[in-house]
Structures are given as structure tokens and as C-alpha cells.
N, C-alpha and C positions, 0 to 999 in steps of 0.2 A: 459830514466828516466826523471821524472819531475824535475823541478827546486826546489821543496820543498816549505815549508811554510816560509813566511817572519816573522820577529820578531813580527810585529803587529798581524798577523794571529795566531801565537802561543800563544800570550797573550790572544787573544779572546777565543781560544780553552780552555785554562786553566781556564778562567773565567766561561765558560759554564759547564765544568766538576765540578767546585766547586759548582755551583748552583745545578746541578743534584745530587751531593753527599749529599748536605745538605737537599735535599728533599726526600732522600731515607728513608722514614718512611712509616708507614701503610697508604695506599691509597694516598701517596704523589706523586708517579710517574704516577698516573692517569692524572696529568696535563701536562705530557710531550707528545708532538705530533711529528710525522714525518713532514717533510716539506709539503708533499701532504695533510696530515690531517690539518695542520695549515692553508693552503690556503683555504681548505673547511670551516674551522671555521670562517675565515675572510669573506667568501662569504655568510655566514648564517645570515639571518635577525632574530633578537631576539626581543621578545616583551618587553615592558617596565615593569620592575620588580615592583610589587606592595607590599606595606607593608601589612602584614597580619592584617585583621580586626577582633578584638576580639568580641565574642558574649557572654556577661555575662548572666548568668541565675542561677536557683536553681535546683539542682537534688533532687527530692523528692521521698521518699520511704514511702508510706502511708501518714498519716496526722501528724506524730510526728517527722519524720526524714527529715531534709533538709540540703543539702551540697552546698556551693557556688562553681560554676564551670565557666569555660571559654572555649568556643568552637572556633576552627579554621578550616577553610576548608583545608583539606590535599590534596584531589584530586577533581578536578572539571573540567568540560568540558569548554575549552577555545573557545570562538566564536569570529568571526570577527565582529567588529562594523560596522554597515551599515552606512558608511560615504558618500554614493553617494548623490549628489544633482543635480538638473536639472538647467543647465545654457544655455545661448544663444550660438548657434553653431558658431557664428561669433565673438562676443565680449568676450565669456567665462566669462560673468558676471552673477551672480545669480539675481541681481536686475533687469535685463532686461526681466526676465521671471516672469509673474504674473499669479497666478491661481485664478480661481473664481468657486466656487461650487454653483450650482443651483439645487433646488429640484422641480420636476415637477410631476404632476399627470399623470397616464397612461391613458390618454384620447386623443381624436382626436385633441384637442386644446393645449395639453401639458401645462395645466394651472400651473403657477409657484406657489409654496407653500413656505412660510417662514419656516425657520428652527425651530422656536419656535412652529410651528403647526405640527411638526412631532413627532413620538414616536417610540421606538424600538419594534420590533415584533419578536417572536420566532416561527419558522416554526415547526409545529407539524403535520406531515403527509401532507395533502393537505390544512390544515387550518393554519392561522397565528394568534397566540395568542399575543395580545398587552401587553406590560409591560412598565409602567412608571418608572422614576428614583426612585421614592419612593418604588415601587414594587421590583425593582432590589436590592435596599439596604436591604429590608426586607427578600428577598429570600436567601441572603448569609448566610452561616453557621457561626454563631457567637460563640466565645469562650472567655476565660478570658485573652487571650494574650499569650506571650511567655511562654513556659514550656518545661521541660524535666523530665517527671514523669514516674517512673518505674511502669509498670503494673504487672509485675511478672518476673519469671525466668524460663529458660528451658535449656535443654542440647544443646551443640553446634552442635551435629550431627543431631538435629532436624531442624536446619536452613540450607537449601540447597543453594548451590552456584547460581543455576539458579533462585532463588527467590530474588536476589539482584536487587534493583531498584534505580531509581533516577540518577542524574548526578553529585553527589558529595559524598565524604567521610569526615565526621567531626570528628576531634580528640578533646576529652574532657579532659581538664586539671583542676587542682585546681589553684586558683589565687596565684601568687608568694608571695604576702604579707599576706596570710592567712594560718598560720601554721596548725590550727585546721582542716580547710577544706582539706589541703593536707594529713593529717593523716587519716581522715575519708574516702576520696576518694581512698587512697592507700589500705586501708583495703578492700574496695569493690572490687577493681581491683584484688588484690591477692587472695581473696576468690573465685572470678569467675574463675581465672586461675587455681587454685588448684582443683576446682570441675568440670572443663571443662564445664562451663555453660556460658550463655549470659543473659543479661537483656533485656526484651521486654519493650520498652519505648514509650511514647506518646510525639511527638516532634512538636512544633509549633514555627516558627521563630519569629513572632510577631502577633499582633491582626488582621492584614490585611490578613495574609496568612492562607491557609487551614492546618489543623493538619495532621500529618502523624503518622504511626506506623512503628517502626524500631527496629533493634537489636543493642545493644551496646556490642561489643566484647572487652575483656581485651587484652591489648597490653603492654608487659613489655620488654623494651630495656635496654641496658647497661647504657644509659645516662638519660633515662626518662621512665615514665610509664603513660598510659592514657587509655581512653575508645575510641573505634572507632565506630561511629554511621553509620549504613547503612540502608537505607529505605527498607521496606518490602511491598509487594503488598497487596491491598485490594481484596475483592472478584471479583469486576468488572475488575481488572487488570489481572486476570488469564485467560488463554486460554486453554480450555480442548479439546484436539483432540484425539479421539479414534483411535488407530492403532492396526492392527492385530499382534499377537505374532509371532516372528520369530522361536521360538522353536517348534511350532506345525507343521511346514512344514519341512519334512525330506529332501526335495530337497535343502533347504537353509542352512543346517548344514555343516560347512566347515570341510575339512579333516585335519589331523595332519600336513601334508606337507604344506597346505595352511596357517594354523595358524603360522607355523614356518617361512614361507616366510614373512608374515606381521610383525611378531616380529622382524625379521632381518631388515626390512625396517624402522620400528620405531626406533630401536637402532641406525641405521646409520644416522638418521635425528635428533638425540638429540641435542638441542641447548645448553645444559649445560653439561660440561665434567670436569673431574678432571685433574689438572695439575700435575707436578712432585712432588709437596709438598703435594699432596692429597687433596688440596682445590678445591672447585668447581669453574669453570670458565664459565662465561656467554658469549657466542659467539654472542648473538643477544640482545644487551642492548636496550630495548625498551624505557627506560626512557631517553636515550641519542639521540633518533631519533627525528628530528624535523618534524612537521606536513607538509607534502609535499604540501598540498593545501595552507597553509599560505605562505610558501616559494615562490611558484609560483605566488601567488597574489602580494606579495610585490616586487618580481623580475620584474613583468610587470609594476607595478606602478613606480618603480624607473627608468626603461628604458623609459617609456613614458614621465616622468618629465624631464629627462636629454636629451632624443633624441626625441622630438616631431615630428610627421609626418613620422617616420620610422617604419617598421614592427616590431612586438614584437619578441624577441629572442626565440630560442628553449629551452626546459627544459634542465637544466644542467645534465650531466651524473651522477655526484655524487648524485644528488637528485633522479634520477631514481633508482640508486643502493641502496638507503637508505633503501627501504622496499623490496628489493629482497633477495632471499635465499643466505646465505653466500657461497662463492666459495668452501670453504672446505667441506661444507655439500653437495653441488651439485656433487662434484667429488666422495665423499664417498658413496652416495646413488645410483650411476648408476647401479652397479651390483645387489643390492637387488631389484631395480626397474625392471630390466630385468627378474629376477627370479619370481617376483610377476606377471608380464605379462604372463609368461609361465604357472604359476599355476592357473591363472584365465583367460583362453582364452575367447575371445569374438567372437561370430558368428552372422552374420547378418541373421535375420529371416524375410522372405518376406511373408506378408499376402496378400492373394487375396481379394481385396475389391469388394464386390458385390454392384451393383447399387441398391439403394433403393429410392423409391419415398418418397415425403414428408409425405404422409399419413401413410406409413409404419413406418417412424421415429417417428411419433406421435401416433402410436398404432392402426392405422386403415389400413386395407388392401384395397387399391383402386382397386385391380384386381377383387374383388368380384362384381357380377352384382349389379346394382343399386337397383333392387327389393329386393335382399337378404339383402343388407345393410339397406334398409329401414325397412325391417322386424326385423332385429337385433336391430335397433335403437328403434323400438317400444317396443320390449321385454326389452331392457335396461331401457327405460323410466319407465316401471312399477315398477322396483325395485330400482330406483335411489332415494336416500334419499333427494337429492337436490330439487326434485320436490315438496317437502312439501311446499316450499316457492313460488311455481308457481303463486299463487294467488296475490303476491305482484308485479309481473312483469307488468308494464304498458307501457313500451317502450323498444326499442332495446338499451341496454346499451353498455358501452365500455369494461367492464370486460370480459364478455362472450357473444358477440353479436349473435353468431350462436345459442346458447341455448335459449337466449331471443327470437330470431326470431321463433324458433320452438314452444316455449311456447305460443307466441301470436297467431300463426296460429292455435294451438290446442284450445286456448280459444275462438277464433272467436269474440273477443271483438272489433277488428278494421278491416276495409276493407283490403283485400289482397294487393291492390295497395299501401295503406298507409304504411303497415308494410314493403313491399318491398322497399319503398322509404327510410324508416329509416335504413334498412340494408345496402343499397347501400351508404348511407351517412357515415355509420361507415366504410365501405370498403374503401371509398375515404380517410377518416382520417388515416386509417392504411397505405395505399399506400403512403401517403404524407411523412411518416417518412423515407422511403427508407432504410429499414433495414431488413435483412432476417427474424428475428423473427416476425416482423410485416407482412411481406409478407406471412409467413406460416399461420398466424392468418386470413389474408384476404382470403387465399385459402380455409380455413375451412368455412368461411362465404359463399363463392361462392358455395361450395359443398352443404351447407344447402339450399341455394337459389334454386339450381337446383333440389335437392331432393324434396322439398316441392312443387315446380312448377309442377314436374311430378305427384306427388300425387293428386294435385288439377286439373290437366289437363289444366293448363294455362302456355303456353310456350312463349307467346309474350313478356312479361316484361323481362324475363330472357334472351331470345335471343337478344332482342334489347340492353340490357345493356352490354352483352358480346361483341357484335359487336362494340358498341361505345367505349368500353374500349380498344379493339384491335386497333381502329383507332388512339387512343391517346397514344399508347405505345411509339413511337419514340419521340414525342414532350415532353413527361413527363419523359423520361429516365427510363422506367420501363422494360427494356429488361430482366433483371435478374428475375423479377417477372413473366414475360411471359414464360420464359424458365421453371420455376417451374410448371407453369400451364400446359404447354405442356407435361412435364414429368409425371404429374398426369393424363393426357389424359382427362381433363375436357373441353368438347366441347359443341356445341349447342344441344338443344333438338330436335330430329328428329321426323318424322311422326310415326316411329315404336314405339316410347315411348308415344307420345301424338298425337292423330288423327288430332287435329286442327292446329298442327304445319305446317308451310309452308316450312320447311327444310327437304330435303330428307336425307337418311342415308349416302349417298356418300358425300353430301355437308357438313354434320356435321363432317365427317371424314377428309375432305380436309380443313376444316376451320382452324385448328391449324397449318397447313403446307403451306397454301396459302401465296403468297407474300403480303406484307402490302399495296402496291399501287393498287392492283387489286380491282375492285368493287365487293363486296360480293353479290352473287346471292341469298343469304339466307335472305335478308331483307324482312320482311313480307309485302305483298301488303296492302296498306291502312295505313301503319305506316309511318309517315314522317321521312325523314333522318335528324335527329336532329343535327348531326355533332359533338357534344361533350357530355360529361357526364353530365354537368350542365343542358343543355337543356333537357336531358332525365329525370333528376330528377324533373324538372318543369312539364314535361308531366305527370309523375306519380302522 
């Protein structure tokens, strides 16, 4: 047996009992903590409490009714103040670090420009629209200043929960020293509550802020009554996503046993339950849970200030458990979870992936003979509405270079060599991005290059460019692009396709699979070995 409590310990125990019994009132015992909870409360960093800032205004209904009101932020997002400053790593002094901002032109000499000679610009597509300070002031939406004007009324069920916007909830009261305003605002609040309606209001904090449209809900408590303002979205704030109906698909209709299993799971995970007195008990009090990001932030700051040079501590276990599922809920939902798994079995479905070429992905079958594809392209050109604008094509552009190339060849307004040079220039621009979508666009250009070369019976320019391109693959890191080209079987033009070609059918077939270091036997006689793509472009 223990030795028992001393006289001093008994006196302390009686004092604690006396304190607890005196606090045995409504919500009084919420301030009593176990020793473990008390330690957690002492470890918690609390923000500095701020005095509520009143927002005086006039609630107007029409042009003849005006009620004095005062607004207070009831719920608002708390954000960490960015107190980071740049200091010297050795002295830890801010004064030892000096910043200097210099404005320069984007030219070869980087000519320095004074700040007074600069102006703000708004990027509009590929253009930059300049705006002076005078223009910026004039383009702002201007109004008469702070207001809380009622635009009309609507049923509460017309305002849906998912339409709530903003980062705050404002409670609207009548001033304490204005009895007439209190009576008038109380009448509005009680009328809205009895009719189950809300007021749609136009809210502006001050002259500098943009106006909002929101809903003012009636709120009647035992100690006070007020209006609660919540911002509503404008047209641009709504996101309309069309989703197919689940009811039309019979495969997605759940059975009665599946519905029952989900109902049991929801019941077992209810965070609100009734106690012995029949009152509801909240098992997960969100309003008492600290922000874990804040706590971790200040924990690390405190540790670094007290223990400089040591590693930061791990996150406290109580902080991890703050936003975890309560243990009671975890134990209670195990059986319903297992039952739900049985009612909704998951089976792995393996799909066989067929290898597709890039041309098939983009809607063209590369397995068709070139002659057939060329004929199909000609038929398609006759009925393509885009060809109405063919007359405006004067060079190979960057939007659809393959189409522009075909159009210029068809128009015969420029020499074939010059058009080919423009196309290869666009191909080099696409390959410099080193991204698969650009690679695919480049392959489309090479296909058009080959197709038109076969039509005109001129294989030298195409073959020379493709050979030079292959020699530069390793140096430019274009192995992925070359693999796509091999996959589409885009090779040299052989004698079987163009009689003047110096490349045999076997050489054209081996071209894609030959080693990179081998000397290509398909180089046309009389054509100098330019060595790289830039020299080839100059030759064209």
C-alpha cells in the first residue's frame, strides 16, 4: 500500500475540487483539461489576438430607407505574414546586403534605361499593349465608395452552398448607441427569418475596392441577432463542366445491398453523436484544431532561434494526430469498410496496347503507299474550305508549315529550292524545342517535303537534308525524334520513286537502321558533303 497523501497534498486536492465544482455550469467544464491535453495546449503557438475592427456603413433598401449598420469579420482566412528578409550569411545583418535594380533594353549592348523612361505593358496574345499610370487609373472600375445596398430578396433555397465565395464572413449589427437602427435592423432580420428568405446586396468595402454581390442571411441567436454576408460569384467565376448522367447507364446503378453497405459505412463514420442526455456531441471540433502549417512554422522558428546550427526537430505527434480520424471512428468503421470492399469488388483489367505510328495518332495512316496518300491529299484539297485563303500564303509560316509548303508548291510563285529552304528552317525551329508535340509537327513537315519532292521528281534536296539531319542527331540530342521518324518509316527517296535519285531501294531501306558513324553511300555524286544543316540551308 502507498503511504497516502500528505496534509499539503490533500489541501491542494480540495482546492482543485472546489474550483471544478464552481465551474460546473453550462460550457464551464470545457476549460478543464487532462494533464496530456494541458501539455499540448502549452506547446501550442497562438496568434496575437486582434481587436475587432468595426466597419460602419448604411444599409439601404431603395432610395428612401437607410439603416445604420456596423460590420465585423466573423470568419476570415488567417495568413502568415511574409517576414522574410535577406541578410548577409556571415554577419546576419540586413544593412550589409544592398540591392540595385537596373532596367536594360533587350539588345546586344544591353543599353541601360532609366526607370522614368519605362512604362507598364499588358500582354495581349503575342502583342504588348502599353498603359501609362494615367491609363491605369482611368481603366479602374469607379463607384461611389463603401455601400451595403439591398438589390432584392430571394428564397434561401435558391442560394446553394457551392456558390459561396470569398475568404470571409461578415456579421452585420446595428450600432449600440442607435436604438432606432437596432429596431429597424431587427425587423428586417426577423422578417427574413420568418419568410425563409435572404437579401441580395451590393457590397463595397471602400472607394478603392471592387464591388461585390453577396447574400445576407438572417442569424438569430439567444444573445444577439445579425445578418451574415457571404460573397456570391459573378458570371466569370462560374465553371460549367458537362458531365454525363449516371442514371442513363444501367451498369452504374447500385444494388440494394451495395446501398445498404454504404449507408452503414456513413453511419459508422458520423462525427456527431448523441450522448446519454440526448444532446449532440461533436467528436471532431474543427474550431478547436490549430492550423498545422502555422504550428510547424513557428515550431521551427522557435527551435532555430534557441538552438542555432542544429537540425530542425520532427513534427510533434500531437500535431500529426490533430487532423487525423478519431480513434473511436477508426475502430467503429472497420467492419463496414470490409463489407463495402466485398460489395464493390475491384478487378484489374489489362488492355493490350497496339503499337501506333505517329501518323496514325494524328489521323493519317502511314502504311498506305505514297502514291495513294498523295492522291488522297489532292482529293482532300479540292474540298478543304481552308484553301479559300490559299492566295494569302506568301511564305512557310509557323502555324501549319506543311500546309503552307504544299500551297506554295501548288502556286509556283517561288522557286522549289527557296520554298524547301523555308520549310527546313521551320523544321529546325520545331526541333529546337525538344518536345514531343513539336517533334510530331516536324515529322508532318518532313512527310510533306518527301511527298512534294516525289511529285516534282526532285529528290536531291530532300535526300541531302535528311542525311545531314541524321549526322547531327547525336550532337543535338534528337534521339527521340529519330526514333519517331524510324517508327513512321520515313526514309530517303529511291530510284524506284524518282529516276534521277542516286539512292537504290536497298540503300533507302538500310538508311534508317545503319549505324550513325558509317559513311552513307547514298550521298548524291556532285553534291558536296556540307557537314551540318546550316551549311545545307545556305546551299539551298
